[in-house]
N, C-alpha and C positions, 0 to 999 in steps of 0.2 A: 143229517138225521139223526146222528148220535147226539149231537148237542141239543137238538128240539125233541129228543125221545119220539120220534116218528117211526112208523112201520108201513109197509105196503098195506093199501087199503084204507089208510087213515084220510079223515077229511082236513084240509088245510084251507086257509083263508090268505088269499094274496089281494094286495092294494098297490096301486101305483104311488099313492100318497101316503106320508106317515100317519096322517090322522085316520085313515081308513076309509076315505071317500071312494066309492066305487069299487068296494070290495067284493071279490068273487070266490066261492068256494070251489075247491079242486079234489079230486081224489088221487092219493098217490098211486100211480100204476106201477112203479119200479124204481130201482136203485141203478145209478150209474156212476163210473168212476171218472170224474174230469181229466182230461188228457194232461198229462204233466207238462208244465211249462217253466223252464229254468227262470225266466224272467218275472214269475209270479209264485214261486214256490214258498215264499216268506209270507205272502198275503193270505188273509182268511177268505176262502173262496166259498161263500154261502150262495149257492146257485140252485136254480130250478129251470128244468126244461119244459118249455110249453109248445104245444102246436100253434103254429103262426097266426091262424084265425083267432085262438083264445088269446094270445098275446097282444093282438091288433086291438080286441074288444076291451082288454083289461087296461091299454095305456091310451094315451091321447094320439092319434095319428098325425096331428098337427104339430106336436112337440117335436123339437130337435133331439131330445132325448129318448124319443119312443124306441128307435133301433140305433145303436151306436155303431155296429159292425154286422156284417154279413159274410159268410164264407161260400164260395162258389166253386164247385169241382167241375172241371172241364173234361168232356169226353176225349178231347185231344189236346195235351199240354201244349203242343206247338201252336196252339190257337191263342196263347195267352196275351201276346202283344196284341193282336188284331182285337180280341175281347176287350182289353184296357182302353184302346183309341175308342172303341165303339160307346162304352160307357161313359167316358169322359165327354164325348161329343155330346152324348144325349142328357147328361147331367152336370154341367160346369160346376166346379168347385169341390166336387166328389173326389175323394182320395182312393185311388185303385192301387194296390201293391200285391206282388206275390207272397206267399207264405212260405216259399222254398228259400232255404238260407242262401243270401247272396254271398258270393265269392269275390269280395272286395274287402278293403281296408275299412269300410264302415260297418262291418258285422263285427259286434263286440265279441263274438266268439272267434273270429279270426284272431282279433288282438290278444284275446286271452291264451289261444294256442302259442302265439309268438312268445308270450310271456313264460309259457310253461317249458317251451324250447330254451329259452335264456336260462331259466333256473336249471334245466337238466344239464346244459353245457358247463355251468359254473359248478354245479354239484360233481360231474364227471371229472372236471380238472382237479378239483380240490381232494376228491377221493383217491385219484391217481397219486398225487403227490404223498398222501398219507400213506397209501399202499407202499409205495416205492421206500418210504422211510421204515416202514415196518419189515419190508423185504431186506434192506441193507442191515438193519438190526439182527435179523434172523441169520442172515448170511454170517455176521461177524461171530455169532455164537457158534457155528460150525466151522470155524476156521482151523481149529484143530483138527477136524475130521478130514477136511478137504487137504490139509498139509500131509496127513498120513497116507492118505490115498495117492498123493503125488509121490511120496517117498517110496512106497512100495512098486511104483512103475505104472500106475493107471494113467494114461494120458488125460490131458485137460479137455481134449474133444469129448472123450467118454463120460467125463464128469459133467460136461456141459449139456449133454445129451440127457443125462439122468436128471439133472436140474430141470431141463426143458419138461420132459414128461411129467417129473413132480409138480412143477407149476401149473402144467395142463390139467392134471387131476384136481389139484386144489382150486384153481379157477373155474371148473366146472362144476365141483362141489358146491362152492360159494354162489355161483350163478343160480343153481338149483334151489339152494337154501334161500336166496333172495326172492326167487319166483315164489315159492312156498309162503313165505312171510307176506309177500303183497297179495296173494290169492286169499289168505286168510284175513288179511286186513281189508280187503274188499268187502267182504261179507260184514265185518264188525261195523265199518263206516257207512255202509249202506243202511244197515238196519236201525243204526243209531240216529242218522239224519232222517230217514223215512218216518221213524217213530216221533222224532222232534219236531217235524213239520208236517206231520199227517199227508203224506205223499206217496206216490209209487215211482217218483222220478228216481233215476239211477245217478248216484252221484259219483262212483268209482267203478271203472271197468277195465280188467286188465285182460286184453285180448290176446290172440295167438300173435299178431304182427308185433305188438308191444313186447311180448315175451321173446320173440326172436331177435329183435333189435336189442334189447338188454343183453341177451347171451352174446350177440356178436360184438357188442362194446366191452363186457366184461372178460370174457375169456382171452382175447388178445391182450388187453390191458394187464390182466394178471400174468400172463406167460412173459410179456416184455419187461415187467417189473421184476419179476424172479430172475430172468436173463441178466438184466443190467446189474443187479445186485451181486449175482454170483460172478459174473465177469470181472468186476472189480477185484476179487480175491483171486481168481485165476491168473491174472495177469501179475500178481506179486510173486517175489522169489519164495521158493520153498522153505528156507530158512526163516524168513519172516513169518511164514504161516504157522510154524510149530514152535516160534519163539526162542529159535537157537541160533 
């Protein structure tokens, strides 16, 4: 309607043929938002909804292109298999399939989900190695401090507990910061692509299970990286820590 500059109450002329044969005038009764379809969000969906008798009168009922698809809602979803068998038996050659997402490898979204899992695993492994390297460098910078603490009599166990608590706080702060960035990026990405493709489709969604899963991965990995980096220093001789 925006492209054609139409409004509710305007008169439009529709025809099944490009030359305008059999054209019929209709009055625009309202505006509707097409159901977002991930398979068609890049396509220009110039659509109009008609009452079925008007659609049949407008098109040729004998043409195979009159109606390409029909959606049927069943009162009892458990009767889907019986309904499919009945329709196919009455109209051989008709393709009947469920609109519910199939849970098998033929579903393109299932393949995409596995691809996302593969990317996530590689990202976690790479970021863990990078984090461990940073923690080792940070621990080396504090070698003198740890050596002095050992010289004044503080046991290595107490220092290790302090490092554990410090790593836990840093890991939790990093996880919260990452969730805040992800939530902010969710809004930016959705608004941009919804504007770009003129759709209400949600492209990115940070849900509560995803947030908890991220925290469950980030916090233990951060704590373990801090402990491993500090343990390498605590096992050294006190003299080597203070360079004496």
